[in-house]
C-alpha positions in Angstrom: 4.1 -7.3 -76.4 2.6 -3.8 -75.4 -1.0 -3.0 -76.1 -1.8 0.5 -76.4 -5.6 1.3 -75.2 -8.0 3.9 -75.1 -11.1 4.1 -73.1 -14.3 2.9 -74.8 -16.0 6.1 -73.8 -13.5 7.9 -76.2 -15.4 6.1 -79.2 -17.1 8.9 -81.3 -15.2 11.4 -79.5 -11.1 11.9 -79.3 -10.1 8.1 -79.7 -7.7 8.6 -82.4 -6.1 11.6 -80.8 -5.7 9.5 -77.6 -4.5 6.7 -79.5 -1.6 8.6 -81.1 -0.8 10.3 -77.8 -0.5 6.9 -76.2 1.8 5.5 -79.0 4.1 8.5 -78.8 4.3 8.3 -75.0 5.1 4.4 -75.3 7.7 5.0 -78.1 9.4 7.8 -76.1 9.4 5.2 -73.2 11.1 2.4 -75.1 13.5 4.7 -76.8 14.7 6.0 -73.3 15.4 2.4 -72.2 17.7 1.3 -74.9 19.9 -0.7 -72.4 16.8 -2.8 -71.7 14.5 -2.7 -74.9 14.1 -1.8 -78.4 11.0 -1.5 -80.8 10.6 -4.3 -83.0 8.0 -5.4 -85.6 9.7 -8.6 -87.1 10.7 -11.7 -86.0 14.2 -10.7 -87.4 14.2 -7.8 -85.1 13.3 -9.9 -82.3 15.9 -12.3 -82.9 18.3 -9.3 -83.2 17.2 -7.7 -80.0 17.6 -11.0 -78.0 21.1 -11.6 -79.5 21.9 -8.0 -78.3 21.0 -8.9 -74.8 17.6 -6.7 -74.6 14.1 -7.2 -74.8 12.1 -6.9 -78.1 9.0 -4.7 -77.8 6.1 -5.5 -80.1 3.4 -2.7 -80.0 -0.1 -3.4 -80.6 -3.4 -1.6 -80.5 -5.8 -2.8 -78.1 -9.3 -2.1 -79.3 -10.5 -1.2 -82.7 -12.5 1.7 -81.4 -9.1 3.8 -81.3 -9.0 3.8 -85.1 -12.2 5.9 -85.6 -13.6 3.5 -88.2 -11.0 4.7 -90.7 -8.9 2.9 -93.1 -6.9 5.8 -93.5 -6.0 5.8 -89.9 -5.3 2.2 -90.0 -2.8 2.5 -92.8 -0.9 5.0 -90.6 -0.3 2.5 -87.8 2.5 0.6 -89.3 4.4 3.5 -90.0 4.2 4.1 -86.2 5.5 0.8 -85.2 2.2 -0.9 -84.6 2.2 -4.8 -85.4 -1.2 -5.7 -84.7 -4.8 -4.7 -83.7 -7.4 -6.3 -81.1 -10.7 -5.8 -83.0 -12.7 -5.4 -80.1 -11.7 -5.1 -76.5 -14.7 -4.4 -73.7 -16.8 -2.4 -76.2 -17.9 -2.9 -79.7 -17.2 -1.0 -82.9 -19.8 0.1 -85.4 -18.2 -2.8 -87.6 -17.5 -5.7 -85.1 -19.3 -7.0 -82.2 -17.5 -7.6 -78.9 -17.7 -10.5 -76.5 -17.9 -8.2 -73.6 -21.3 -6.9 -72.1 -21.4 -3.0 -72.5 -24.2 -0.6 -72.6 -23.9 -0.4 -76.5 -25.5 -2.5 -78.9 -23.3 -4.0 -81.9 -24.7 -3.0 -85.3 -24.6 -6.7 -86.4 -23.6 -10.1 -84.9 -20.1 -10.5 -86.0 -18.4 -8.2 -88.6 -20.2 -5.8 -91.1 -19.1 -5.6 -94.5 -16.8 -2.8 -93.5 -15.6 -5.0 -90.8 -14.6 -7.6 -93.2 -12.9 -5.0 -95.4 -10.9 -3.9 -92.4 -9.6 -7.2 -91.6 -8.6 -7.8 -95.3 -7.0 -4.3 -95.2 -5.1 -5.3 -92.1 -3.9 -8.3 -94.1 -2.5 -6.1 -96.9 -0.7 -3.9 -94.4 1.0 -7.0 -92.3 -1.1 -6.4 -89.2 -1.7 -9.1 -86.7 -5.6 -9.6 -86.5 -6.1 -10.1 -82.7 -9.4 -11.6 -81.9 -9.1 -11.7 -78.0 -12.3 -10.3 -76.7 -14.2 -10.7 -79.8 -17.6 -12.2 -79.9 -17.8 -15.8 -81.4 -19.7 -14.6 -84.4 -16.7 -11.8 -84.8 -14.2 -14.5 -84.6 -15.8 -16.7 -87.0 -16.4 -14.0 -89.5 -12.7 -12.7 -89.2 -11.2 -16.3 -89.5 -13.3 -16.7 -92.8 -12.3 -13.7 -94.4 -8.6 -13.3 -93.1 -5.9 -14.4 -95.6 -3.3 -14.5 -92.9 -3.4 -16.6 -89.6 -5.3 -15.0 -86.7 -4.0 -14.2 -83.1 -6.3 -14.6 -79.8 -4.4 -12.7 -77.1 -5.1 -13.3 -73.2 -7.6 -16.0 -74.1 -8.9 -19.1 -72.6 -11.2 -22.0 -73.5 -15.1 -22.2 -72.9 -14.5 -26.0 -72.4 -12.5 -25.7 -69.4 -14.4 -22.4 -68.1 -18.0 -22.5 -69.2 -19.7 -20.4 -66.7 -17.2 -17.4 -66.7 -16.5 -14.4 -69.3 -18.3 -14.6 -72.9 -14.9 -14.0 -74.4 -14.1 -17.8 -73.9 -13.2 -19.5 -77.1 -15.6 -22.5 -78.2 -13.9 -25.6 -79.5 -15.2 -25.2 -83.1 -13.6 -21.7 -83.2 -10.4 -23.4 -82.0 -10.7 -26.0 -84.9 -11.1 -23.0 -87.5 -8.3 -20.9 -86.2 -5.9 -23.9 -86.1 -7.0 -24.7 -89.7 -6.0 -21.3 -90.7 -2.8 -21.5 -88.9 -3.5 -19.0 -86.2 -2.2 -19.2 -82.3 -4.0 -18.9 -79.0 -2.2 -17.0 -76.2 -3.4 -18.0 -72.8 -3.1 -15.4 -70.0 -1.5 -16.1 -66.7 -4.1 -14.0 -64.6 -4.4 -13.8 -60.9 -6.1 -16.9 -59.1 -9.4 -16.8 -57.5 -13.1 -16.3 -58.4 -12.7 -12.8 -59.7 -10.3 -13.7 -62.4 -12.0 -14.3 -65.8 -9.8 -17.3 -66.7 -8.9 -18.9 -63.3 -12.2 -20.5 -63.4 -11.9 -20.2 -59.4 -8.9 -21.9 -59.2 -6.6 -20.0 -56.5 -3.7 -21.3 -58.6 -3.5 -19.1 -61.8 -0.7 -21.4 -63.2 -2.9 -24.6 -62.6 -5.7 -22.8 -64.5 -3.4 -21.7 -67.5 -2.2 -25.4 -67.7 -5.7 -26.8 -68.1 -6.4 -24.2 -70.9 -3.0 -24.9 -72.6 -3.4 -28.5 -72.6 -7.0 -28.4 -73.9 -5.9 -26.0 -76.8 -2.9 -28.6 -77.5 -5.6 -31.3 -77.6 -8.0 -29.8 -79.6 -6.1 -27.5 -82.1 -2.5 -29.1 -81.8 0.9 -27.9 -80.4 1.3 -25.6 -83.2 -1.5 -23.4 -82.0 -0.8 -22.4 -78.3 1.3 -19.9 -76.5 1.4 -18.0 -73.5 0.0 -14.3 -73.0 0.5 -11.5 -70.5 0.7 -11.6 -66.8 0.8 -9.3 -64.0 3.6 -11.3 -62.2 6.4 -12.6 -64.3 7.0 -15.2 -61.6 4.1 -17.2 -62.8 6.0 -17.7 -66.2 8.7 -19.5 -64.2 6.3 -21.7 -62.3 4.4 -22.6 -65.4 7.5 -23.6 -67.2 8.5 -25.7 -64.2 5.5 -27.4 -64.3 5.6 -28.2 -68.1 9.1 -29.4 -67.5 8.1 -32.0 -65.2 5.3 -33.1 -67.5 6.8 -35.8 -69.8 4.4 -35.4 -72.4 6.0 -31.8 -73.2 9.2 -32.3 -75.3 11.7 -29.6 -75.7 10.5 -28.6 -79.0 7.0 -28.5 -77.7 7.9 -25.8 -75.1 9.8 -23.8 -77.8 6.7 -23.6 -79.9 4.7 -22.5 -76.5 7.2 -20.1 -75.3 7.2 -18.0 -78.6 7.9 -20.0 -81.5 4.2 -20.2 -82.3 3.7 -16.4 -82.2 6.8 -15.9 -84.3 5.5 -18.3 -87.0 2.4 -16.3 -87.2 4.1 -13.1 -87.3 6.2 -14.3 -90.3 3.1 -15.8 -92.0 1.4 -12.5 -91.7 4.2 -10.6 -93.1 4.3 -13.1 -96.1 0.8 -12.5 -97.0 1.5 -8.6 -96.8 4.5 -9.4 -99.5 2.1 -11.4 -101.5 -0.6 -8.5 -101.5 2.0 -5.9 -102.2 0.7 -5.1 -105.6 -3.2 -5.0 -104.2 -4.4 -1.3 -104.0 -5.3 0.3 -100.8 -9.0 -0.2 -99.8 -11.1 3.0 -100.6 -14.1 1.7 -98.3 -15.8 4.1 -96.1 -18.0 3.3 -93.2 -21.7 3.4 -94.3 -23.3 6.6 -92.7 -26.2 4.4 -91.2 -23.4 2.6 -89.3 -22.4 5.7 -87.4 -24.8 8.8 -87.9 -26.7 8.5 -84.6 -23.8 7.7 -82.6 -21.3 10.2 -84.1 -23.1 13.3 -84.9 -20.4 15.9 -83.9 -17.7 15.0 -87.0 -16.8 17.2 -89.9 -17.8 15.4 -93.1 -15.8 15.7 -96.4 -18.2 14.5 -99.4 -20.8 12.0 -98.6 -20.3 8.6 -97.0 -22.1 5.6 -98.7 -25.4 4.6 -97.6 -25.0 0.8 -98.0 
């Protein structure tokens, strides 16, 4: 799964342009390596890629600030091969609070009304709602309003890492996520005190196992998966450890190693199909949410003041 990201500093400037350029560059890269990978957007295409002996590349947007607070831009993304969006990354948007501390104050705790409309429009488009990096309030609001299961990418649990990064997931959010059918993908980050989810472990696999087993215990085996890593060998070590653990069955491992993510992707697309007759949202972000932060923009007509 690729995440296309633009700097937080581009928000209120040229974030949309940078996002489109990044998507263009990534798609050209994928298309130049057809013997190794191909762009995929559905579980059927993922299985077809596997059967052809190549890696299926899912493309997501790593941060809602890249969309420019525009539902029109949002609607263009599935046409470009995007399958999901992380609502917030390391900075808030005008409509969603991030877990990461930054120099910018969010407009609200959690999601604004426009942020809730944004999530429902993502449901209508069949886009994965990724809450990795979102604040607890944003995660709570998104789970409540979303009509499809949600995703937490590259996440970890506060129960096993209480003093580390604010993006850790509380147990009550895990419970709400599982009730809605979602999944948490635990990252395999480098070990050591500098790593958010290693919690001081020198062994990143040991840390990931603690998070994975806690999610399995708290939310259930259907709601945990594996996220990204900068070292693929960590996957091998993680799977080897789980194979030695008698409490993990083959069926459990299939769910952890992609099955749960594919189930969520199918569910998201089912909701899209169920909403096929819904009209696109015509909501615009309220002027007071962006006016002081985004003065250099051309305005067609009048934005709502609510």
